[in-house]
N, C-alpha and C positions, 0 to 999 in steps of 0.2 A: 504494500500500500504506500503510495507516495503522499507525503504531507508537506505542508509549507509552514514555516515559522511565522507567527503573527507579527513579530517585531522586525526581524531582519530579512524576511522573505526567502530564506534559505530552504531549498527543497531537500528533504531527507526521505529515506526508504524505511518503513516499519514492517516488521514481520506480521503477516495477516493474523496469526494465531495469538498475538499478545493481547493483554487486557486493554492497553491503551488504544490499540487499533480498533478493537471492538467498541470501545466507548466513543471514539471519533465517528465510526460508522453509524451507530445507533442513536447517538445524541448529537445533532449538528451544532448545538450551542457550545459544546466542548471545543476548545482550541488547542493547537499544538505549539509548544515553545521549545526551541532547540536547547540542548544542554549548555551551550556557551552563553546564550541569553539568560537562561535560568540561573547559572552560576554568577553572572555579572550582576544581576538584580539582587541576588542573595547577598553578595559581598557588599554592595553599596548600601543595602538596607541595614546590615549589621554595622557598617561604619556610621550611618546616621543615628542609629540607636545608641552607639557608644559615645556620641558627643554629649548626650544628656539633654539637649534642647529639642529633641525630636519626640513628639507624642505618638506613641504606637498604640492605636486603639485595637484591642483584642475582642474577640467575640464572646468568650466565656471565662469565668474565673479559673476553671480547671486547666485550661490551656495556658493561662497566665502563669500559674504555678509551675508548669512544666517548662516554660520558656525561660 
């Protein structure tokens, strides 16, 4: 299955039998993001959280304790 990253428009190939490929086929609202973009966003978010001036709104208290 060919997929396109929503951020950088990079085209990748996913194995048809994976859970991610099934989700993309059955639920069109799900989008694909390549590993490079995902890692870049994760690193920058962690940097912003480390500054102390970034307010990170979390969805529930249990997730907050784990983070």
